[in-house]
C-alpha positions as CSV (number, residue, x, y, z in Angstrom):
1,X,-48.9,87.7,-35.6
2,X,-50.8,86.9,-38.8
3,X,-54.4,86.0,-38.3
4,X,-55.0,83.2,-40.8
5,X,-58.4,81.6,-40.8
6,X,-59.1,77.9,-41.5
7,X,-60.2,78.5,-45.1
8,X,-56.6,79.6,-45.9
9,X,-55.4,76.3,-44.5
10,X,-58.0,74.4,-46.5
11,X,-57.1,76.2,-49.8
12,X,-53.3,75.7,-49.2
13,X,-53.7,72.0,-48.4
14,X,-56.0,71.4,-51.4
15,X,-53.7,73.2,-53.9
16,X,-50.6,71.5,-52.5
17,X,-52.3,68.1,-52.8
18,X,-53.0,68.7,-56.5
19,X,-49.3,69.5,-57.1
20,X,-48.3,66.4,-55.1
21,X,-50.7,64.3,-57.2
22,X,-49.1,65.7,-60.3
23,X,-45.6,64.7,-59.0
24,X,-46.6,61.2,-58.0
25,X,-48.3,60.6,-61.3
26,X,-45.0,61.1,-63.1
27,X,-43.4,58.1,-61.3
28,X,-43.1,54.8,-63.2
29,X,-41.8,51.6,-61.7
30,X,-42.0,47.8,-62.4
31,X,-42.1,46.8,-58.8
32,X,-45.6,45.6,-57.7
33,X,-45.1,46.8,-54.1
34,X,-44.0,50.3,-55.1
35,X,-46.8,50.5,-57.7
36,X,-49.4,49.7,-55.0
37,X,-47.8,52.4,-52.7
38,X,-48.0,54.9,-55.6
39,X,-51.7,54.1,-56.2
40,X,-52.4,54.7,-52.5
41,X,-50.5,58.0,-52.6
42,X,-52.6,59.1,-55.6
43,X,-55.9,58.2,-53.9
44,X,-54.6,60.0,-50.8
45,X,-53.8,63.2,-52.7
46,X,-57.2,63.1,-54.5
47,X,-58.9,62.9,-51.1
48,X,-56.8,65.8,-49.7
49,X,-57.5,67.9,-52.7
50,X,-61.2,67.9,-51.8
51,X,-60.4,70.7,-49.4
52,X,-60.4,73.0,-52.3
53,X,-64.1,72.4,-52.7
54,X,-64.7,74.2,-49.4
55,X,-63.1,77.4,-50.6
56,X,-64.8,77.2,-54.0
57,X,-68.3,76.2,-52.9
58,X,-71.2,78.7,-52.6
59,X,-71.9,80.0,-49.1
60,X,-75.2,78.1,-48.9
61,X,-73.5,74.7,-49.6
62,X,-70.4,75.3,-47.6
63,X,-71.4,73.6,-44.3
64,X,-72.3,70.3,-46.0
65,X,-69.3,70.5,-48.4
66,X,-67.0,71.2,-45.4
67,X,-68.2,68.1,-43.6
68,X,-67.8,65.9,-46.6
69,X,-64.4,67.3,-47.5
70,X,-63.1,67.0,-43.9
71,X,-64.2,63.3,-43.8
72,X,-62.4,62.7,-47.2
73,X,-59.3,64.4,-45.8
74,X,-59.3,62.1,-42.8
75,X,-59.4,59.2,-45.2
76,X,-56.6,60.8,-47.2
77,X,-54.3,61.0,-44.2
78,X,-55.1,57.3,-43.3
79,X,-54.2,56.4,-46.9
80,X,-50.9,58.3,-46.5
81,X,-50.1,56.2,-43.5
82,X,-50.9,53.0,-45.4
83,X,-48.8,54.1,-48.3
84,X,-45.8,54.9,-46.0
85,X,-46.0,51.3,-44.8
86,X,-46.3,49.8,-48.3
87,X,-43.4,51.8,-49.6
88,X,-41.2,50.6,-46.7
89,X,-42.0,47.0,-47.5
90,X,-44.4,46.3,-44.7
91,X,-47.6,44.7,-45.8
92,X,-51.1,45.8,-44.6
93,X,-54.0,43.5,-45.4
94,X,-56.0,45.4,-48.0
95,X,-59.3,44.7,-46.2
96,X,-57.9,46.1,-42.9
97,X,-56.4,49.1,-44.7
98,X,-59.6,50.1,-46.5
99,X,-61.6,49.4,-43.3
100,X,-59.5,51.8,-41.2
101,X,-59.5,54.4,-44.0
102,X,-63.3,54.3,-44.3
103,X,-63.7,54.4,-40.5
104,X,-61.8,57.7,-40.3
105,X,-64.3,59.3,-42.7
106,X,-67.4,57.6,-41.4
107,X,-66.7,58.6,-37.8
108,X,-66.6,62.3,-38.8
109,X,-69.6,62.1,-41.0
110,X,-71.6,60.4,-38.3
111,X,-70.7,63.0,-35.6
112,X,-71.4,65.8,-38.0
113,X,-74.9,64.4,-38.7
114,X,-75.8,63.4,-35.1
115,X,-73.7,65.4,-32.8
116,X,-73.3,69.1,-31.8
117,X,-71.0,71.5,-33.4
118,X,-68.5,71.3,-30.5
119,X,-68.6,67.5,-30.6
120,X,-67.8,67.6,-34.3
121,X,-64.8,69.9,-33.8
122,X,-63.5,67.7,-31.1
123,X,-64.0,64.6,-33.2
124,X,-62.1,66.2,-36.0
125,X,-59.2,67.0,-33.7
126,X,-59.2,63.5,-32.2
127,X,-59.4,61.6,-35.5
128,X,-56.6,63.6,-37.1
129,X,-54.4,63.5,-34.0
130,X,-54.8,59.8,-33.6
131,X,-54.2,59.0,-37.3
132,X,-51.2,61.4,-37.7
133,X,-49.6,60.2,-34.4
134,X,-50.0,56.6,-35.4
135,X,-48.3,57.4,-38.7
136,X,-45.4,59.1,-36.9
137,X,-45.0,56.3,-34.4
138,X,-45.1,53.6,-37.1
139,X,-42.4,55.4,-39.1
140,X,-40.3,55.9,-35.9
141,X,-40.6,52.2,-35.1
142,X,-39.4,51.3,-38.6
143,X,-36.3,53.5,-38.1
144,X,-35.6,52.0,-34.7
145,X,-35.7,48.5,-36.2
146,X,-33.8,49.4,-39.3
147,X,-30.1,48.3,-39.2
148,X,-29.1,51.4,-41.1
149,X,-31.1,54.6,-41.1
150,X,-31.9,55.9,-44.5
151,X,-32.1,59.7,-45.1
152,X,-35.4,59.2,-46.9
153,X,-36.9,57.3,-43.9
154,X,-35.8,60.1,-41.6
155,X,-37.4,62.7,-43.9
156,X,-40.8,60.8,-43.8
157,X,-40.5,60.7,-40.0
158,X,-39.9,64.4,-39.7
159,X,-42.9,65.2,-42.0
160,X,-45.2,62.8,-40.1
161,X,-44.1,64.1,-36.7
162,X,-44.6,67.7,-37.6
163,X,-48.1,67.0,-38.8
164,X,-48.8,65.0,-35.6
165,X,-47.6,67.8,-33.4
166,X,-49.9,70.3,-35.1
167,X,-52.9,68.2,-34.5
168,X,-51.9,67.3,-30.9
169,X,-51.8,71.0,-30.1
170,X,-55.1,71.6,-31.8
171,X,-56.6,68.6,-29.9
172,X,-55.4,70.0,-26.6
173,X,-57.1,73.3,-27.3
174,X,-60.3,71.8,-28.7
175,X,-60.8,69.5,-25.7
176,X,-60.4,72.5,-23.3
177,X,-62.6,74.8,-25.4
178,X,-65.9,75.9,-23.9
179,X,-69.2,74.5,-25.2
180,X,-70.1,77.4,-27.4
181,X,-70.8,77.0,-31.1
182,X,-67.8,76.4,-33.3
183,X,-67.1,79.3,-35.7
184,X,-66.8,77.8,-39.1
185,X,-64.0,80.2,-40.1
186,X,-61.7,79.4,-37.2
187,X,-59.7,76.6,-35.6
188,X,-59.7,75.7,-31.9
189,X,-56.0,76.5,-31.7
190,X,-53.8,79.3,-30.4
191,X,-53.2,82.3,-32.6
192,X,-49.5,81.6,-33.0
193,X,-50.3,78.1,-34.4
194,X,-52.5,79.3,-37.2
195,X,-49.9,80.5,-39.7
196,X,-47.8,77.4,-38.9
197,X,-50.9,75.3,-39.6
198,X,-51.6,76.9,-42.9
199,X,-47.9,76.5,-43.9
200,X,-47.9,73.0,-42.7
201,X,-51.0,72.0,-44.5
202,X,-49.6,73.4,-47.8
203,X,-46.2,71.9,-47.4
204,X,-47.3,68.4,-46.2
205,X,-48.5,67.0,-49.5
206,X,-45.6,68.6,-51.4
207,X,-43.1,67.3,-48.8
208,X,-44.6,63.8,-49.0
209,X,-44.5,63.8,-52.8
210,X,-40.9,65.1,-52.9
211,X,-39.6,62.5,-50.4
212,X,-41.4,59.7,-52.2
213,X,-40.1,60.9,-55.6
214,X,-36.5,60.9,-54.1
215,X,-36.9,57.4,-52.6
216,X,-38.1,55.8,-55.8
217,X,-35.5,57.6,-57.9
218,X,-32.8,56.3,-55.5
219,X,-34.1,52.8,-55.9
220,X,-34.4,53.0,-59.7
221,X,-30.7,54.1,-59.8
222,X,-29.8,51.2,-57.6
223,X,-31.7,48.9,-59.9
224,X,-29.8,50.2,-62.9
225,X,-26.5,49.6,-61.1
226,X,-27.6,46.1,-60.2
227,X,-28.8,45.1,-63.6
228,X,-25.3,44.5,-64.9
229,X,-24.8,42.0,-62.0
230,X,-28.2,40.3,-62.5
231,X,-29.3,36.9,-63.6
232,X,-30.9,37.1,-67.1
233,X,-33.8,34.7,-66.3
234,X,-35.1,35.9,-63.0
235,X,-33.7,39.4,-62.6
236,X,-32.2,38.5,-59.2
237,X,-28.5,39.0,-58.6
238,X,-26.1,36.6,-60.3
239,X,-23.3,34.8,-58.3
240,X,-20.9,37.6,-59.3
241,X,-23.4,40.2,-58.2
242,X,-23.9,38.5,-54.8
243,X,-20.2,38.4,-54.1
244,X,-19.6,42.0,-55.2
245,X,-22.6,43.6,-53.4
246,X,-22.4,41.1,-50.5
247,X,-18.8,42.1,-49.7
248,X,-19.9,45.7,-49.8
249,X,-22.8,44.9,-47.4
250,X,-20.5,43.1,-45.0
251,X,-18.1,46.1,-44.9
252,X,-20.9,48.4,-44.1
253,X,-22.4,46.2,-41.4
254,X,-19.0,45.9,-39.7
255,X,-19.6,49.4,-38.3
256,X,-23.2,48.7,-37.2
257,X,-24.7,46.8,-34.2
258,X,-26.2,44.2,-36.6
259,X,-25.2,41.0,-38.3
260,X,-25.9,39.6,-41.7
261,X,-28.0,36.5,-42.1
262,X,-27.4,34.2,-45.1
263,X,-30.5,32.3,-46.3
264,X,-29.9,29.5,-48.8
265,X,-33.2,28.4,-50.5
266,X,-33.8,25.5,-52.8
267,X,-37.0,24.5,-54.6
268,X,-38.1,21.0,-53.5
269,X,-38.4,18.4,-56.3
270,X,-37.8,21.0,-59.0
271,X,-36.6,18.3,-61.4
272,X,-40.1,16.8,-61.2
273,X,-41.6,20.1,-62.2
274,X,-39.4,20.3,-65.3
275,X,-40.1,16.7,-66.2
276,X,-43.8,17.1,-65.8
277,X,-44.5,20.6,-67.2
278,X,-41.4,21.3,-69.3
279,X,-38.5,23.7,-68.9
280,X,-40.4,26.8,-69.9
281,X,-42.9,26.3,-67.1
282,X,-39.9,25.7,-64.8
283,X,-38.5,29.0,-65.9
284,X,-41.8,30.7,-65.0
285,X,-41.7,29.1,-61.6
286,X,-38.2,30.5,-60.9
287,X,-39.3,34.0,-62.0
288,X,-42.4,33.8,-59.8
289,X,-40.3,32.7,-56.8
290,X,-38.0,35.6,-57.4
291,X,-40.9,38.1,-57.5
292,X,-42.7,36.7,-54.4
293,X,-39.5,36.6,-52.4
294,X,-38.4,40.1,-53.4
295,X,-41.8,41.6,-52.4
296,X,-41.4,40.1,-48.9
297,X,-37.9,41.4,-48.3
298,X,-36.7,44.8,-47.1
299,X,-35.0,47.0,-49.6
300,X,-31.6,46.5,-47.8
301,X,-31.7,42.8,-48.5
302,X,-29.8,41.1,-51.4
303,X,-31.5,38.3,-53.4
304,X,-29.5,36.2,-55.8
305,X,-30.0,33.1,-58.0
306,X,-27.1,31.0,-56.7
307,X,-27.5,28.3,-59.4
308,X,-30.3,26.2,-60.9
309,X,-33.2,26.3,-58.6
310,X,-31.2,27.6,-55.6
311,X,-31.5,31.2,-54.3
312,X,-29.5,33.1,-51.7
313,X,-30.6,36.0,-49.5
314,X,-28.3,38.3,-47.5
315,X,-30.2,40.2,-44.9
316,X,-29.0,42.6,-42.2
317,X,-30.7,41.6,-38.9
318,X,-30.7,42.6,-35.3
319,X,-31.1,39.1,-33.9
320,X,-30.9,35.4,-35.0
321,X,-34.6,35.0,-34.1
322,X,-35.4,37.8,-36.7
323,X,-33.6,35.9,-39.4
324,X,-35.4,32.6,-38.6
325,X,-38.7,34.4,-38.6
326,X,-38.0,35.9,-42.0
327,X,-37.1,32.5,-43.4
328,X,-40.2,30.9,-42.0
329,X,-42.4,33.6,-43.4
330,X,-40.8,33.1,-46.9
331,X,-41.3,29.4,-46.7
332,X,-45.0,29.7,-45.7
333,X,-45.8,32.3,-48.4
334,X,-44.1,30.3,-51.2
335,X,-45.8,27.1,-50.1
336,X,-49.2,28.7,-50.0
337,X,-48.9,30.8,-53.2
338,X,-49.1,28.6,-56.4
339,X,-46.8,29.9,-59.2
340,X,-48.7,31.3,-62.1
341,X,-47.2,29.8,-65.3
342,X,-48.0,29.4,-68.9
343,X,-49.0,25.8,-68.1
344,X,-51.3,26.9,-65.2
345,X,-50.8,27.1,-61.4
346,X,-47.9,25.1,-60.1
347,X,-47.5,24.5,-56.3
348,X,-44.0,24.3,-54.9
349,X,-42.3,24.2,-51.5
350,X,-38.9,25.4,-50.4
351,X,-36.2,24.2,-48.0
352,X,-34.2,26.9,-46.4
353,X,-30.9,26.9,-44.5
354,X,-30.0,29.9,-42.4
355,X,-26.5,30.9,-41.2
356,X,-24.8,34.1,-39.9
357,X,-21.7,35.9,-41.0
358,X,-19.1,36.1,-38.3
359,X,-16.7,39.1,-38.4
360,X,-13.6,36.8,-38.4
361,X,-14.9,34.7,-41.4
362,X,-15.5,35.3,-45.1
363,X,-18.7,35.5,-47.0
364,X,-17.8,32.1,-48.5
365,X,-17.7,30.6,-45.1
366,X,-21.2,31.9,-44.3
367,X,-22.5,30.6,-47.7
368,X,-21.0,27.2,-47.0
369,X,-22.6,27.0,-43.5
370,X,-26.0,28.1,-44.9
371,X,-25.7,25.4,-47.6
372,X,-25.0,22.8,-44.9
373,X,-28.1,23.8,-43.1
374,X,-30.0,23.6,-46.4
375,X,-28.8,20.0,-46.8
376,X,-29.9,19.2,-43.3
377,X,-33.4,20.6,-44.1
378,X,-33.5,18.4,-47.3
379,X,-32.5,15.3,-45.3
380,X,-35.1,16.1,-42.6
381,X,-38.0,15.9,-45.2
382,X,-37.9,19.2,-47.1
383,X,-40.3,22.1,-46.8
384,X,-38.7,23.4,-43.6
385,X,-36.2,25.9,-42.2
386,X,-33.0,24.8,-40.4
387,X,-31.0,27.5,-38.7
388,X,-27.3,27.3,-37.6
389,X,-26.6,27.7,-33.9
390,X,-25.5,31.2,-32.9
391,X,-21.7,31.6,-32.8
392,X,-21.0,28.5,-34.8
């Protein structure tokens, strides 16, 4: 068995991170959510690349450089977990994300400064095992809740799980190690794991970058296909696009244990907005609503401008409660987020009707039922969600 010391792992991970950074930096997108995810990936790879400093630093500086770089690497892994969530459309409050990222580094720096060598090694194993396991569990939970498993999502899960397994094995050996001083050139791990660890460290950043590249390329291709079916003003699907892609969604969902929710959304008192601010400001409001709504929906949802100030969402769901929760979140976000327009901020509210496609009925039937629920929401005072009864 090859005897690979920990510096080989550090060098491989640092070099792989620089290559991953180069790949991620080539990606361009106009989606705010994806741009945020890409920025997090870039910061993560920069932090992981600090491992190269350990290999390149003079012997006299190496202990301090190692401690600094390991802390930055822990922050980098936390950033990867955050970026995974962002790319998959799940929002993490920025303050919480940066707090957890900083905590991963500060814990290791604190133990390095105040604890023993053995305590530091065990802290490293604990922090990396917990962060990587949380990343794998979070990705697995996403797949379990997803109506249709995407190959890209499964690839991210495999990468995260492999990294977590490496650190769980290392953690088990570091916890059971004796109290002797930790040799700076070696891991508390079995000999057979060391070559795998070195390979894993080198492949991890490249694997993440390649999967992210493939995911975004797939989405960009889908955007190009959808552009011909889009509304010129908002960029959402047109009625024609909704019917064409909606029928395709229904045919796919027929073979899955999920249903399709239909959300019919209408801007309350939109005529008053046009009368007060002018039609150009009204157009800005519609564009902002489209952007905010799109950022809060999963990638498998369809968003269309149904007509005037009315929008429609088709969303695969596992339960009727899930659809109602999504509609309520959209209503709250749109009500609490003033639309930025050329005439200044404009506050709006939305009424939303929710219905569900039944296998024996057509898409038009579901749209009509959602429209009836929307009318009921309007009659009840606006700025609310009305959901059709299951099975009706």
